C-alpha positions as CSV (number, residue, x, y, z in Angstrom):
1,M,20.8,24.5,5.0
2,A,19.9,26.7,2.0
3,E,23.5,26.2,0.7
4,E,23.1,22.4,1.0
5,L,19.8,22.5,-0.8
6,T,21.2,24.8,-3.5
7,H,24.0,22.4,-4.0
8,L,21.6,19.5,-4.3
9,T,19.2,21.1,-6.8
10,G,22.1,22.5,-8.9
11,D,20.2,25.5,-10.3
12,G,19.8,27.4,-7.0
13,R,16.0,27.1,-7.0
14,V,14.4,25.5,-3.9
15,H,10.7,26.0,-3.6
16,M,7.5,24.6,-2.1
17,V,4.9,23.8,-4.8
18,D,2.2,26.4,-4.8
19,V,-1.2,24.8,-4.0
20,G,-3.0,28.0,-3.4
21,D,-5.2,27.7,-6.5
22,K,-6.0,24.0,-6.0
23,P,-9.5,23.2,-4.6
24,A,-9.8,21.7,-1.1
25,T,-11.0,18.1,-1.5
26,V,-11.3,15.1,0.8
27,R,-8.0,13.3,0.7
28,W,-6.8,10.2,2.5
29,A,-3.8,7.8,2.3
30,R,-2.9,4.4,3.8
31,A,0.7,3.4,4.4
32,E,2.3,0.4,6.1
33,G,5.6,-0.5,7.7
34,L,6.9,-3.8,9.0
35,V,9.4,-4.6,11.8
36,Y,10.9,-8.1,11.7
37,A,12.0,-9.3,15.2
38,R,13.0,-12.4,17.1
39,P,10.2,-14.6,18.6
40,E,11.1,-13.5,22.1
41,A,10.6,-9.8,21.3
42,L,7.3,-10.5,19.6
43,E,6.2,-12.6,22.5
44,A,7.0,-9.7,24.9
45,V,4.7,-7.5,22.8
46,R,1.9,-10.0,22.9
47,A,2.3,-10.6,26.6
48,G,2.6,-6.9,27.4
49,T,6.0,-7.5,29.2
50,A,8.3,-5.3,27.2
51,A,10.5,-3.3,29.6
52,K,9.5,0.1,28.1
53,G,5.8,-0.6,28.4
54,D,2.8,-1.1,26.1
55,V,4.4,-1.3,22.7
56,P,1.2,-1.0,20.6
57,A,-0.1,2.0,22.6
58,V,3.1,3.9,22.5
59,T,3.5,3.1,18.8
60,R,0.1,4.5,18.0
61,V,0.9,7.7,19.9
62,A,4.2,8.1,18.1
63,A,2.5,7.7,14.7
64,I,-0.1,10.3,15.5
65,M,2.6,12.8,16.8
66,A,4.8,12.3,13.7
67,A,1.9,12.7,11.3
68,K,1.0,16.0,12.9
69,R,4.6,17.3,12.6
70,T,5.4,16.0,9.0
71,A,6.0,19.5,7.6
72,E,8.7,20.1,10.3
73,I,10.4,16.8,9.4
74,V,10.2,16.7,5.6
75,P,11.7,19.7,3.8
76,L,9.3,21.5,1.4
77,C,6.3,19.5,2.6
78,H,3.1,21.6,3.2
79,P,1.7,21.9,6.7
80,I,-1.8,20.5,6.5
81,S,-4.7,20.3,8.9
82,L,-5.3,16.6,9.5
83,S,-8.9,15.6,10.1
84,G,-8.1,12.1,11.3
85,I,-5.4,9.5,11.9
86,E,-6.0,5.8,12.5
87,V,-3.2,3.5,13.5
88,T,-3.3,-0.3,13.6
89,V,-0.5,-2.3,15.2
90,E,-0.6,-6.1,14.6
91,V,1.8,-8.7,16.0
92,R,2.2,-11.4,13.4
93,A,4.3,-14.6,13.3
94,D,7.6,-13.0,12.5
95,H,7.0,-9.3,12.5
96,I,4.9,-6.3,13.7
97,R,2.8,-4.6,11.0
98,V,1.9,-0.9,11.4
99,E,-0.8,0.6,9.2
100,V,-1.7,4.3,9.2
101,L,-4.8,5.9,7.6
102,A,-4.4,9.7,7.4
103,R,-7.3,12.0,6.3
104,A,-7.6,15.7,5.5
105,V,-9.7,18.1,3.5
106,G,-7.3,20.4,1.7
107,P,-5.5,21.3,-1.5
108,T,-2.7,18.8,-1.1
109,G,-2.4,15.1,-0.3
110,V,-1.6,13.3,2.9
111,E,0.7,10.6,1.6
112,M,3.7,12.1,3.4
113,E,1.8,12.3,6.7
114,A,0.9,8.6,6.5
115,L,4.4,7.6,5.5
116,T,6.0,9.7,8.2
117,A,3.6,8.3,10.8
118,V,4.5,4.7,9.8
119,S,8.2,5.5,9.8
120,A,8.1,7.0,13.4
121,A,5.9,4.1,14.5
122,C,8.4,1.5,13.3
123,L,11.3,3.4,14.9
124,T,9.3,3.4,18.1
125,V,8.9,-0.4,18.0
126,Y,12.6,-0.8,17.4
127,D,13.4,1.6,20.3
128,M,11.0,-0.2,22.7
129,L,12.3,-3.7,21.8
130,K,16.0,-3.1,21.2
131,G,16.9,-4.6,24.6
132,L,15.4,-7.9,23.4
133,D,16.6,-7.8,19.7
134,R,19.1,-5.3,18.3
135,A,19.0,-7.2,15.0
136,M,15.4,-6.2,14.1
137,T,14.8,-5.1,10.5
138,I,12.5,-2.3,9.5
139,G,10.8,-2.4,6.2
140,P,9.4,-2.1,3.8
141,I,7.7,1.1,4.5
142,R,5.3,1.9,1.6
143,L,2.2,3.7,0.5
144,L,-0.7,1.3,0.0
145,E,-3.4,3.5,-1.3
146,K,-4.4,7.1,-1.6
147,A,-7.4,9.0,-2.9
148,G,-8.4,12.6,-3.6
149,G,-6.9,15.4,-5.6
150,R,-6.1,15.8,-9.3
151,S,-4.1,12.5,-9.6
152,G,-7.1,10.5,-8.3
153,H,-7.0,7.1,-6.7
154,F,-3.9,5.0,-6.4
155,R,-3.8,1.4,-5.0
156,R,-0.6,-0.6,-4.8
157,E,-0.8,-3.9,-6.7
158,A,-0.6,-7.0,-4.6
């Protein structure tokens, strides 16, 4: 893997950003992802009749598990101690919307944890409903808002 990363960076340097001197501050990030599906698949979620079980419940667990393992999934991402994860799963007219709020107190942000959680949640929705709709579309997955740290507050424009 180091060879691959060296090739990608070109200069042979691959490193994790040093956050050792940064103060620990309260940080949070909100991200969302959408999964577009056929009406029959969405109705199965609403009715609780999906073959693999309770889609919103399993999706929430997947999001939390992924957030906690972000540093194992995303190269060069700092492992951080999360103080909280909130996951919302909404079945809408033509899609399922997943939103994750990740919180931590530390020297680095939690955007990657929120985005990783949303990504895993959307993949879980796909996995649980693929028997009803293999043509589902995932996306966009995006950061909605973040706060804390040197860069301050960010909010995506509507």
